[in-house]
C-alpha beads as a LAMMPS data file, in Angstrom:
LAMMPS data file: protein, C-alpha beads

192 atoms
191 bonds

1 atom types
1 bond types

-500.0 500.0 xlo xhi
-500.0 500.0 ylo yhi
-500.0 500.0 zlo zhi

Masses

1 110.0

Atoms # bond

1 1 1 0.000 0.000 0.000
2 1 1 1.381 3.411 -0.930
3 1 1 2.067 6.151 1.598
4 1 1 -0.746 8.186 0.027
5 1 1 -3.218 5.318 0.441
6 1 1 -2.090 4.654 4.025
7 1 1 -2.551 8.277 5.063
8 1 1 -5.890 8.589 3.268
9 1 1 -7.236 5.650 5.307
10 1 1 -6.527 7.615 8.480
11 1 1 -7.839 11.008 7.332
12 1 1 -11.266 11.838 8.785
13 1 1 -13.978 10.706 6.335
14 1 1 -15.352 14.215 5.641
15 1 1 -11.889 15.307 4.440
16 1 1 -11.051 12.293 2.277
17 1 1 -12.849 13.424 -0.896
18 1 1 -11.550 17.026 -0.743
19 1 1 -8.000 15.785 -0.104
20 1 1 -8.216 13.411 -3.072
21 1 1 -9.467 16.309 -5.239
22 1 1 -6.619 18.533 -4.028
23 1 1 -4.076 15.810 -4.772
24 1 1 -5.494 15.327 -8.263
25 1 1 -5.329 19.078 -8.961
26 1 1 -1.783 19.204 -7.608
27 1 1 -0.677 16.382 -9.884
28 1 1 -2.265 18.067 -12.907
29 1 1 -0.442 21.323 -12.092
30 1 1 2.842 19.483 -11.539
31 1 1 2.616 17.576 -14.817
32 1 1 1.535 20.642 -16.789
33 1 1 4.251 22.907 -15.380
34 1 1 6.942 20.239 -15.774
35 1 1 6.031 19.615 -19.402
36 1 1 5.742 23.326 -20.123
37 1 1 9.175 24.070 -18.675
38 1 1 10.772 21.132 -20.491
39 1 1 9.195 22.209 -23.786
40 1 1 10.178 25.855 -23.349
41 1 1 13.805 25.068 -22.571
42 1 1 13.962 22.615 -25.479
43 1 1 12.492 25.255 -27.801
44 1 1 14.922 27.896 -26.526
45 1 1 17.906 25.655 -27.236
46 1 1 16.647 24.756 -30.718
47 1 1 15.839 28.365 -31.586
48 1 1 19.082 29.741 -30.193
49 1 1 21.606 27.214 -31.495
50 1 1 20.013 26.008 -34.731
51 1 1 18.015 28.991 -35.972
52 1 1 20.048 31.714 -34.213
53 1 1 16.820 33.251 -32.925
54 1 1 15.369 33.873 -29.508
55 1 1 12.032 33.095 -27.886
56 1 1 10.643 36.497 -26.957
57 1 1 10.476 37.113 -23.167
58 1 1 10.019 33.450 -22.303
59 1 1 11.469 34.129 -18.844
60 1 1 8.299 35.961 -17.888
61 1 1 5.926 33.029 -18.250
62 1 1 8.553 30.505 -17.159
63 1 1 8.638 32.445 -13.884
64 1 1 4.954 31.700 -13.262
65 1 1 5.267 27.990 -14.118
66 1 1 8.427 27.582 -12.042
67 1 1 6.911 29.103 -8.899
68 1 1 3.766 26.982 -9.201
69 1 1 5.853 23.856 -9.860
70 1 1 8.157 24.479 -6.916
71 1 1 5.539 25.287 -4.292
72 1 1 2.918 22.747 -5.391
73 1 1 5.746 20.198 -5.488
74 1 1 6.559 21.194 -1.917
75 1 1 2.923 20.638 -0.974
76 1 1 2.975 17.203 -2.614
77 1 1 6.130 16.334 -0.679
78 1 1 4.493 17.565 2.503
79 1 1 1.484 15.312 1.938
80 1 1 3.649 12.290 1.136
81 1 1 5.954 13.136 4.058
82 1 1 8.931 12.720 1.719
83 1 1 10.588 16.054 2.321
84 1 1 14.129 16.089 3.663
85 1 1 14.366 15.727 7.405
86 1 1 17.220 16.067 9.852
87 1 1 15.774 13.803 12.519
88 1 1 19.034 12.359 13.803
89 1 1 17.763 12.477 17.404
90 1 1 15.571 9.455 16.681
91 1 1 18.689 7.393 16.034
92 1 1 19.667 7.833 19.694
93 1 1 16.250 7.374 21.268
94 1 1 14.968 3.828 21.645
95 1 1 11.673 4.441 23.473
96 1 1 8.780 4.599 20.982
97 1 1 6.694 6.843 23.258
98 1 1 9.485 9.409 23.489
99 1 1 10.016 9.264 19.711
100 1 1 6.277 9.742 19.212
101 1 1 6.180 12.750 21.557
102 1 1 9.218 14.373 19.945
103 1 1 7.968 13.577 16.441
104 1 1 4.563 15.136 17.065
105 1 1 6.141 18.145 18.766
106 1 1 8.305 18.681 15.671
107 1 1 5.246 18.370 13.428
108 1 1 3.462 20.893 15.658
109 1 1 6.382 23.320 15.223
110 1 1 6.257 22.711 11.449
111 1 1 2.565 23.561 11.533
112 1 1 3.206 26.820 13.409
113 1 1 5.896 27.803 10.896
114 1 1 3.566 26.826 8.046
115 1 1 0.765 28.996 9.429
116 1 1 3.087 31.997 9.803
117 1 1 4.471 31.531 6.274
118 1 1 0.942 31.126 4.890
119 1 1 -0.059 34.381 6.558
120 1 1 2.958 36.142 5.041
121 1 1 2.063 34.635 1.659
122 1 1 -1.459 35.990 2.088
123 1 1 -0.099 39.461 2.852
124 1 1 2.176 39.250 -0.208
125 1 1 -0.752 38.392 -2.496
126 1 1 -3.012 40.950 -0.826
127 1 1 -0.451 43.686 -1.436
128 1 1 -0.546 43.056 -5.203
129 1 1 -4.317 42.559 -5.361
130 1 1 -4.883 45.856 -3.543
131 1 1 -3.148 47.667 -6.411
132 1 1 -5.677 46.415 -9.000
133 1 1 -6.010 47.437 -11.835
134 1 1 -2.492 48.910 -11.746
135 1 1 -0.830 45.914 -10.150
136 1 1 2.843 45.193 -10.835
137 1 1 3.392 43.192 -14.017
138 1 1 6.199 41.906 -16.199
139 1 1 7.683 44.253 -18.767
140 1 1 7.005 42.468 -22.049
141 1 1 3.936 40.278 -21.599
142 1 1 2.378 42.297 -18.749
143 1 1 1.830 39.160 -16.663
144 1 1 0.730 40.270 -13.183
145 1 1 3.250 39.360 -10.491
146 1 1 0.322 38.198 -8.394
147 1 1 0.241 34.946 -10.437
148 1 1 3.580 33.541 -9.236
149 1 1 2.925 34.963 -5.762
150 1 1 -0.401 33.139 -5.725
151 1 1 1.500 29.899 -6.393
152 1 1 3.652 30.600 -3.345
153 1 1 0.607 31.299 -1.174
154 1 1 -1.368 28.250 -2.343
155 1 1 1.650 25.991 -1.891
156 1 1 2.303 27.266 1.627
157 1 1 -1.343 26.866 2.638
158 1 1 -1.372 23.297 1.305
159 1 1 1.873 22.499 3.129
160 1 1 0.384 23.766 6.408
161 1 1 -2.836 21.830 5.774
162 1 1 -1.005 18.553 5.103
163 1 1 1.204 19.112 8.142
164 1 1 -1.957 19.523 10.227
165 1 1 -3.245 16.230 8.796
166 1 1 0.016 14.488 9.722
167 1 1 -0.231 15.894 13.240
168 1 1 -3.836 14.698 13.541
169 1 1 -2.955 11.215 12.304
170 1 1 0.149 11.027 14.500
171 1 1 -1.759 11.984 17.639
172 1 1 -4.648 9.697 16.744
173 1 1 -2.376 6.702 16.132
174 1 1 -0.467 7.124 19.348
175 1 1 2.996 5.715 19.971
176 1 1 2.522 2.480 18.055
177 1 1 4.814 0.343 15.886
178 1 1 2.691 1.435 12.883
179 1 1 3.408 5.098 13.642
180 1 1 7.106 4.334 14.063
181 1 1 7.249 2.521 10.719
182 1 1 5.280 5.200 8.802
183 1 1 7.177 8.166 10.177
184 1 1 10.555 6.534 9.675
185 1 1 11.255 6.977 13.360
186 1 1 13.250 3.772 13.724
187 1 1 16.571 5.581 13.536
188 1 1 17.640 3.649 10.439
189 1 1 17.278 6.556 8.020
190 1 1 13.818 5.803 6.594
191 1 1 12.645 9.333 7.308
192 1 1 15.563 11.017 5.598

Bonds

1 1 1 2
2 1 2 3
3 1 3 4
4 1 4 5
5 1 5 6
6 1 6 7
7 1 7 8
8 1 8 9
9 1 9 10
10 1 10 11
11 1 11 12
12 1 12 13
13 1 13 14
14 1 14 15
15 1 15 16
16 1 16 17
17 1 17 18
18 1 18 19
19 1 19 20
20 1 20 21
21 1 21 22
22 1 22 23
23 1 23 24
24 1 24 25
25 1 25 26
26 1 26 27
27 1 27 28
28 1 28 29
29 1 29 30
30 1 30 31
31 1 31 32
32 1 32 33
33 1 33 34
34 1 34 35
35 1 35 36
36 1 36 37
37 1 37 38
38 1 38 39
39 1 39 40
40 1 40 41
41 1 41 42
42 1 42 43
43 1 43 44
44 1 44 45
45 1 45 46
46 1 46 47
47 1 47 48
48 1 48 49
49 1 49 50
50 1 50 51
51 1 51 52
52 1 52 53
53 1 53 54
54 1 54 55
55 1 55 56
56 1 56 57
57 1 57 58
58 1 58 59
59 1 59 60
60 1 60 61
61 1 61 62
62 1 62 63
63 1 63 64
64 1 64 65
65 1 65 66
66 1 66 67
67 1 67 68
68 1 68 69
69 1 69 70
70 1 70 71
71 1 71 72
72 1 72 73
73 1 73 74
74 1 74 75
75 1 75 76
76 1 76 77
77 1 77 78
78 1 78 79
79 1 79 80
80 1 80 81
81 1 81 82
82 1 82 83
83 1 83 84
84 1 84 85
85 1 85 86
86 1 86 87
87 1 87 88
88 1 88 89
89 1 89 90
90 1 90 91
91 1 91 92
92 1 92 93
93 1 93 94
94 1 94 95
95 1 95 96
96 1 96 97
97 1 97 98
98 1 98 99
99 1 99 100
100 1 100 101
101 1 101 102
102 1 102 103
103 1 103 104
104 1 104 105
105 1 105 106
106 1 106 107
107 1 107 108
108 1 108 109
109 1 109 110
110 1 110 111
111 1 111 112
112 1 112 113
113 1 113 114
114 1 114 115
115 1 115 116
116 1 116 117
117 1 117 118
118 1 118 119
119 1 119 120
120 1 120 121
121 1 121 122
122 1 122 123
123 1 123 124
124 1 124 125
125 1 125 126
126 1 126 127
127 1 127 128
128 1 128 129
129 1 129 130
130 1 130 131
131 1 131 132
132 1 132 133
133 1 133 134
134 1 134 135
135 1 135 136
136 1 136 137
137 1 137 138
138 1 138 139
139 1 139 140
140 1 140 141
141 1 141 142
142 1 142 143
143 1 143 144
144 1 144 145
145 1 145 146
146 1 146 147
147 1 147 148
148 1 148 149
149 1 149 150
150 1 150 151
151 1 151 152
152 1 152 153
153 1 153 154
154 1 154 155
155 1 155 156
156 1 156 157
157 1 157 158
158 1 158 159
159 1 159 160
160 1 160 161
161 1 161 162
162 1 162 163
163 1 163 164
164 1 164 165
165 1 165 166
166 1 166 167
167 1 167 168
168 1 168 169
169 1 169 170
170 1 170 171
171 1 171 172
172 1 172 173
173 1 173 174
174 1 174 175
175 1 175 176
176 1 176 177
177 1 177 178
178 1 178 179
179 1 179 180
180 1 180 181
181 1 181 182
182 1 182 183
183 1 183 184
184 1 184 185
185 1 185 186
186 1 186 187
187 1 187 188
188 1 188 189
189 1 189 190
190 1 190 191
191 1 191 192
């Protein structure tokens, strides 16, 4: 069973359908942005080195795709709990209850940081939206800077939401061997 399937079994039933919809939308965004960036960079190389031409102001719309790709990718990693961790303390601790308490405390701190960053992302987007219709935009294509900033905000909110889900599931499971196996808290590097 995949990590995604395991976590979805433990998510409260009212949230399961919305989380599945969010994950589907995230995957669509990730695939679209990845393909777009790959195509653009391929086209730039072909145009530049074969036809000695340039793709006009491609950096402006690559900026939008790159920010959405990066932050939605971060949200996906947060859901899957596959982001890089420096949890070397668990290698020294043998008691599962202590590992569980420390692990959930760390997730709680992650959630607090995620909430603060989400709030700052909200303020960043709000600042640009408040300047409508004269909001800051790119020079050539006039793409509003609020679009990449919105990707940052959405990604941060999703990261905080998934962290809250992990905290809920971790507290609900309690200090069990299942929790230890899923969180990679065995000290053998599974969580890194």
